[in-house]
Every structure is written in C-alpha cells, then in structure tokens.
C-alpha positions as CSV (number, residue, x, y, z in Angstrom):
1,Q,53.3,72.5,-56.6
2,V,51.0,75.4,-55.7
3,Q,51.2,77.7,-52.7
4,L,48.3,79.7,-51.5
5,A,48.6,82.7,-49.2
6,E,45.5,84.4,-47.7
7,S,45.4,88.0,-46.5
8,G,42.9,90.6,-45.4
9,G,41.6,89.1,-42.2
10,G,41.3,91.0,-39.0
11,L,38.9,92.5,-36.5
12,V,35.7,94.2,-37.7
13,Q,32.6,95.5,-36.0
14,P,29.2,93.9,-36.6
15,G,27.8,95.3,-39.8
16,G,31.2,96.0,-41.3
17,S,33.0,94.6,-44.3
18,L,36.2,92.9,-45.2
19,R,37.9,91.8,-48.4
20,L,40.0,88.6,-48.3
21,S,42.6,87.8,-50.9
22,C,44.2,84.5,-51.8
23,A,47.3,84.7,-54.0
24,A,48.3,81.5,-55.7
25,S,51.9,80.9,-56.7
26,G,53.7,78.1,-58.5
27,S,52.4,76.0,-61.4
28,I,48.7,75.5,-61.7
29,F,48.0,72.6,-64.0
30,G,44.9,72.9,-66.2
31,P,41.3,73.7,-65.3
32,N,40.8,74.4,-61.6
33,V,38.3,75.5,-59.0
34,M,39.1,77.8,-56.1
35,A,37.1,78.2,-53.0
36,W,36.8,79.8,-49.6
37,Y,36.1,77.7,-46.6
38,R,35.9,78.7,-42.9
39,Q,36.1,77.0,-39.6
40,A,34.8,78.5,-36.4
41,P,35.9,77.2,-33.0
42,G,34.3,73.9,-32.2
43,K,32.7,73.6,-35.6
44,Q,33.4,71.7,-38.8
45,R,35.0,73.4,-41.7
46,E,32.3,74.7,-44.1
47,M,32.3,75.9,-47.7
48,V,31.7,79.6,-48.1
49,A,32.0,80.1,-51.8
50,I,33.4,78.4,-54.9
51,I,34.5,79.8,-58.2
52,S,35.7,78.0,-61.3
53,D,38.5,79.4,-63.6
54,G,35.7,80.3,-66.0
55,G,34.0,82.4,-63.4
56,S,31.1,80.2,-62.4
57,T,30.2,80.6,-58.7
58,R,28.4,78.8,-56.0
59,Y,27.8,79.9,-52.4
60,G,27.2,78.2,-49.2
61,D,24.1,79.2,-47.2
62,S,26.3,81.3,-44.8
63,G,27.4,83.8,-47.5
64,K,24.4,84.1,-49.8
65,G,23.5,87.7,-50.4
66,R,26.3,89.0,-48.3
67,F,29.5,87.6,-49.7
68,T,30.9,87.9,-53.3
69,I,33.6,85.7,-54.6
70,S,35.8,86.7,-57.6
71,R,39.1,85.9,-59.1
72,D,41.7,87.4,-61.4
73,N,43.2,84.7,-63.5
74,V,46.0,86.9,-64.7
75,K,47.1,87.7,-61.2
76,N,46.2,84.1,-59.9
77,T,44.4,85.8,-57.1
78,M,40.9,85.1,-55.6
79,Y,38.9,87.4,-53.5
80,L,36.0,87.3,-51.0
81,Q,34.1,90.5,-50.4
82,M,32.2,90.1,-47.2
83,N,29.5,92.6,-46.2
84,S,27.1,92.9,-43.3
85,L,29.3,90.8,-41.1
86,N,28.0,89.4,-37.8
87,S,29.5,87.5,-34.9
88,E,28.6,84.2,-36.6
89,D,31.1,85.0,-39.3
90,T,34.0,84.8,-36.9
91,A,36.2,82.0,-38.1
92,V,39.5,81.2,-39.7
93,Y,39.0,81.5,-43.5
94,Y,40.9,79.2,-45.7
95,C,41.7,79.3,-49.4
96,N,41.5,76.1,-51.5
97,L,42.5,75.2,-55.0
98,V,41.7,71.9,-56.8
99,E,43.2,71.0,-60.1
100,L,40.4,69.2,-61.9
101,R,42.6,66.9,-64.0
102,T,45.2,65.9,-61.4
103,R,42.9,66.2,-58.4
104,N,45.7,67.9,-56.6
105,D,44.1,69.8,-53.6
106,Y,45.9,72.7,-52.1
107,W,45.2,74.8,-48.9
108,G,46.4,78.0,-47.5
109,Q,47.3,78.6,-43.9
110,G,44.2,80.5,-43.2
111,T,43.4,84.1,-42.1
112,Q,41.5,85.0,-38.9
113,V,38.3,87.0,-39.2
114,T,36.8,88.3,-36.0
115,V,33.6,90.2,-35.8
116,A,33.1,91.9,-32.5
117,S,32.3,95.3,-31.0
C-alpha cells in the first residue's frame, strides 16, 4: 500500500510561483509513473504533468512552458515547480502514482492552489 501526501499549496498573486511536493510512503512495487492532476471548481480533473521513475516527462497543455515536474527517487518525492501563475491555475492539485506491473493506482488528498490578488 502506498500513501501520498501533497504539500506546498496556498494563496499566490498572479505572476507568482509555487512549488508543490508529493511524498510517497509505503511499499512501491516495481516501475511506476507519478503525476500531478488538478481540478478547478465545476471542471473535470485534468492532467498537469507526468514523470516516470526514469525521469521521462510529459506535460498537459496547461503547464507547458510554465511548470516543471521532477522527482527524487531516493526520497520518494515528486515536485511541481509552477511559475507565472494566473487565475486559471486555481484548483485543487492532486498527486497520483501508478504501479505499472500491478496497475495499482494511488491518489493523494489534494492541496489547494489559489491565484488571486
């Protein structure tokens, strides 16, 4: 079983930056992919960025050029550096981990990011 805990959310002014963290605890079995998703009020959850345990990354349209995903496999922690934030980035951001062999799919509780002046 894997537990995911997000941190780093909060209130930021437009144009500002935030760094989200997702700490994974428990036993991660085999190759895996971690990702950040977000869900704004009244909207569907969308993928923000994905990173494999080998470091390959892919970004959703919302974060390209502004967000950077990274991970530290020793610390079992994933990060999302978000720059040039705007009001459309306001959402609950969720951490996700998928074990590729077992297909186990884990989610964190989410962290609120609010971009407002």
